[in-house]
C-alpha positions, 0 to 999 in steps of 0.5 A: 541813306544808301550811298554809292561812290563811283569813278575812283579806282576804289578802296583800299586807297592805293593810288591817289587823292580820289581813292583816299577820299573814297576811303576816308569819307566812306568809312565815316559815313558807315560809322554814322549808320549809312550804307556805302557801296564803293565801285572798285577796279582792283579785286579785294579778298573780302566783299567789305572794307572798313564797313563799306561794301565793295563791287569790283568790275572790269575795265579796259587797261588803257591810258585814255579809256580806263576810267570811262569804261569802268564808270560806264560799267559801274553806272549800269550796275548802279541802276540795279542797286536802288541807291538813294545817292550816288557820288561820282568823282572826276569831271570826266565821268559827268556824261554818266551822271544823268543815268542814275537820276532816271532811276530815282537816285540823286547824283552829286559829282566832285569835279576835281581840278581842271584836268584838261591842263595835264600834259599827259593828255592828247588833244582829244582827251583835253577836248573830252575834259572841256566837254565834261566841264560843261556836262558837269553843270547839268548832268548831275543834280549838283556839282561839287568843287573842293577848291575856291578857285575851281568854284570861281572858275565854274561860276565865271566860265559856265555861270554855274554855282557848285557846292564847295566842300574841301578835302580832308586830312588826318592830323598829328605825327606818327611815332613809328619809323619803319619806312624810314629805316627801310629807305635808310633815312634819318628823321628830320634829315630829308626833303620829301616829295610825294605825287604821281610821277607825271609831268605836271607834278614836276618831279623832274624839276624837284630833282634837278633843283635839289641837285643844285643845293649843297646839303647833307640832307637827302631827297625822297621822291615817292610816287609812280604812274601807270602810263608815264614810263618815259617821264619816270625814266628821266626822273630816275636818270641821276647819279646823286647818291642823296636821292632815293626813289623807291616808287609808290608808298601807301598807308602806314609807310606814307604817313611815317614819311610825312611825319618825320621829314625836314620839309615837304615839297609840293610841286603840282601845278594842275588840279584843285585841292591836292590831298598830299599837300593838306596831309603833309600840313596835317602831319606838321611838315614844313611845306614848300609849295609851287605858287599856284592859285589853288596851292596858295589857297591851301597853304598860303601863310603857313609855307614857303612858295616857290616858282620853277625858277626859284625852287633851288633858292627856296630849298636853301631858304628852308635850310637856313631858317632858324629852328624857331621859325620852322616850328612856327610854320609847322604849328601854323600848318597843323592849325590851318588843317584843323580849322579848314580840312578835317575829315569829320567836317568834310563828312558833315558837309557831304551828308548835309548835301545828300540830305538836301538832295533827297529832301528836294526829291521828296 
């Protein structure tokens, strides 16, 4: 099949979950003999990456318009490409999903989580996301949810069945430690937090809770965000020498940090299935997670849940766990990812969906 991926920042994956999703899914589709076109915002030196064809288009660098403008231009270009299937990412792009259908392209839309709940959006943006949720129920041929909780939401609120396909993750620890050496971290001697530095991801909460805990371990706060300068400044406003904040780290360095941490702290409160949480589990990290329905769905039973008020106590609990119990939880996390969140299984599910859509057209 000829498959286009629309609505992300593109590949290589240097931003967030949807970009990692495009890279991991796209390269596996190519390996199975399909042609994959990925729309990108940042230019790449080559026209292909991991077998995927890249199409870089401009956009308006604006907090509220960047995604919409790029997806609009990508959709217009897509109409000239004779793709059999288009996979749109992000419910905010639902308004464009009907257009390729007029040209005979079947369209699936991954709606992600409930983006309107993010604190960074103003009222107009939140209203747009609310409208987009409704548009997602009929503009594409099929809406896809990556969390059971999101599937239940669309069923209860809109009476619409979405196709549930989980997110994926790699498994196993990396033996290399170059990123640790660069940051002055020792294996098993630091807590790790990785996310975009936005208010609903609670980096400030994590930093302040860690500062209350007496330990020789360190805290690595990894992440950045293009439109959150004031919030990031608040997160960085600390005199605690145990805390390191190098900004965003991708690729090999990110994988190394997840492979050798004492524990991973997942504090994101908005969204569906969070890639960083599954990836930390796949690396065999001891996982501490904010107790939301979506996070509980992913990590329930293999990690330590916390609330905003209890995080400092849960950090102390993790430090006090017997080594055997920590290893049991780490092994259980890897087993859970292997059972439910492998990239090959995710690829199987998307291919089955694409084939179903194309068969329906026939």
